C-alpha positions as CSV (number, residue, x, y, z in Angstrom):
1,Y,63.0,128.7,298.8
2,A,59.6,128.0,300.2
3,I,59.1,125.2,297.8
4,V,62.4,123.6,298.6
5,L,61.7,123.8,302.3
6,I,58.3,122.3,302.0
7,F,59.7,119.4,300.0
8,L,62.5,118.8,302.6
9,E,60.3,119.1,305.6
10,T,57.2,117.4,304.5
11,G,58.3,114.9,301.8
12,V,55.3,115.6,299.6
13,R,55.1,114.5,296.0
14,V,55.5,117.2,293.4
15,S,51.9,116.8,292.4
16,E,50.8,117.1,296.0
17,L,52.7,120.4,296.3
18,C,51.2,121.8,293.2
19,D,47.7,120.9,294.4
20,M,48.0,122.7,297.8
21,E,45.5,125.4,298.3
22,L,45.9,128.4,300.7
23,Y,43.0,127.2,302.9
24,D,44.9,123.9,303.4
25,I,47.5,125.6,305.6
26,D,47.1,125.5,309.4
27,F,49.7,127.9,310.6
28,E,48.9,127.4,314.3
29,Q,49.6,123.6,314.0
30,Q,52.3,124.1,311.4
31,R,50.7,121.6,309.0
32,I,49.2,121.4,305.5
33,L,46.3,119.2,304.4
34,V,47.4,117.2,301.4
35,I,45.4,115.1,299.0
36,R,47.6,112.0,298.7
37,K,48.0,109.6,295.8
38,G,44.8,107.6,295.6
39,G,42.7,110.5,296.9
40,N,43.4,110.0,300.6
41,Q,43.8,113.1,302.7
42,G,46.4,113.6,305.4
43,F,48.4,116.3,307.2
44,V,52.1,117.0,306.6
45,Y,53.9,119.0,309.3
46,F,56.7,121.5,308.9
47,K,59.1,123.2,311.3
48,R,59.4,126.9,312.3
49,D,61.9,127.8,309.7
50,A,59.6,126.6,306.9
51,L,56.7,128.5,308.6
52,E,58.7,131.7,308.5
53,V,59.7,131.2,304.9
54,L,56.2,130.3,303.9
55,Q,54.8,133.4,305.6
56,A,57.3,135.6,303.8
57,Y,56.3,134.0,300.5
58,L,52.6,134.5,301.2
59,N,53.1,138.1,302.5
60,I,55.6,139.4,299.9
61,E,56.1,137.3,296.8
62,R,52.7,135.5,296.2
63,P,50.5,138.7,296.4
64,Q,52.8,140.4,293.9
65,L,52.5,137.5,291.4
66,V,48.7,137.4,291.8
67,R,48.3,141.2,291.7
68,D,50.5,141.6,288.6
69,T,48.6,139.0,286.6
70,E,45.0,139.6,287.8
71,G,45.0,143.2,288.7
72,K,44.0,142.4,292.3
73,D,45.6,141.0,295.4
74,N,43.9,137.6,296.0
75,H,45.9,136.2,298.8
76,K,43.1,134.4,300.7
77,N,42.0,131.8,298.2
78,G,43.5,129.8,295.4
79,P,46.6,127.7,294.9
80,L,49.4,128.0,297.5
81,F,52.2,128.1,294.9
82,V,51.6,130.2,291.8
83,S,53.4,130.7,288.5
84,N,54.6,134.0,287.1
85,R,51.2,134.2,285.5
86,G,49.5,134.1,288.9
87,T,47.9,130.7,288.2
88,K,48.5,127.3,289.8
89,I,52.1,126.3,289.3
90,S,52.7,123.2,287.1
91,V,54.6,120.1,288.0
92,A,57.0,120.8,285.1
93,R,57.7,124.3,286.4
94,V,58.4,123.1,290.0
95,E,60.8,120.5,288.6
96,D,62.5,123.2,286.6
97,I,62.8,125.4,289.7
98,I,64.4,122.6,291.7
99,K,66.9,121.8,289.0
100,E,67.7,125.5,288.5
101,Y,68.4,126.0,292.2
102,G,70.4,122.8,292.3
103,R,72.6,124.0,289.5
104,Q,73.2,127.3,291.3
105,V,74.3,125.8,294.7
106,L,75.6,122.3,294.0
107,P,78.7,121.0,292.2
108,P,78.1,120.3,288.5
109,N,78.2,116.6,288.9
110,V,75.3,116.6,291.5
111,K,71.8,116.5,290.2
112,V,68.8,117.4,292.3
113,S,65.2,116.7,291.7
114,C,61.9,117.0,293.5
115,H,62.0,113.3,294.2
116,L,65.5,113.5,295.6
117,L,64.2,116.1,298.1
118,R,61.3,113.8,299.0
119,K,63.7,110.9,299.5
120,T,65.9,113.1,301.7
121,C,62.9,113.9,303.9
122,G,62.0,110.3,304.2
123,S,65.6,109.3,305.0
124,N,65.9,112.1,307.5
125,I,62.7,111.0,309.3
126,Y,63.9,107.4,309.4
127,N,67.5,108.2,310.4
128,T,66.3,110.5,313.2
129,T,63.6,108.2,314.6
130,S,64.4,104.7,313.4
131,D,60.7,104.4,312.9
132,L,59.8,102.9,309.5
133,A,56.0,103.3,310.2
134,L,56.5,107.0,310.9
135,A,58.4,107.5,307.7
136,Q,55.8,105.5,305.8
137,H,53.0,107.6,307.2
138,A,54.8,110.9,306.6
139,L,55.4,110.0,302.9
140,G,51.9,108.7,302.4
141,H,52.9,105.2,301.4
142,M,50.4,102.4,301.5
143,S,53.1,99.8,302.0
144,P,56.1,99.9,304.4
145,S,58.1,97.9,301.8
146,T,57.9,100.9,299.4
147,T,59.3,103.2,302.1
148,E,62.0,100.8,303.1
149,K,63.1,100.0,299.5
150,Y,63.2,103.5,298.1
151,Y,63.3,106.0,300.9
152,V,65.3,104.6,303.8
153,A,68.9,105.4,303.1
154,F,71.4,102.9,304.2
155,D,73.5,104.6,306.8
156,Q,77.1,103.4,306.6
157,E,78.1,105.4,309.8
158,R,75.4,103.6,311.8
159,L,76.8,100.2,310.6
160,K,80.3,101.2,311.6
161,K,79.2,102.2,315.1
162,L,77.8,98.7,315.6
163,R,81.3,97.4,315.1
164,E,82.8,99.7,317.8
């Protein structure tokens, strides 16, 4: 659940999520330092609900995974998200988790992916703010045209309201 919320609230790429380290989290500011595509660094921000879920994961689930595999509770350093082996989670495993949860909660004809969650975040930012530059920055895009072309969802309802 923590992985799903981080995708939906931050719009990170799956590789960025897998590369997150515990020391990258700033709980007070509700943000995570991310190494973006191309090596640039930037902060992504998350809401209180994600903060609570992330803290629960870090306090309950993650220490158990690390303890079970390494014989010790190493919850101060290392990757944020770990596999069942207590090591850094892989991109393929995160993709499998997202697909698995999607199958559990969505109708059979609806497919979910990490990229769809990223796109949802970008679309939500744009639809809430109407600020393309903000969506571009949040998603870590170099070009606003990338954000506009692939992440800004066309909102039929907004178009209808223009006609009223």
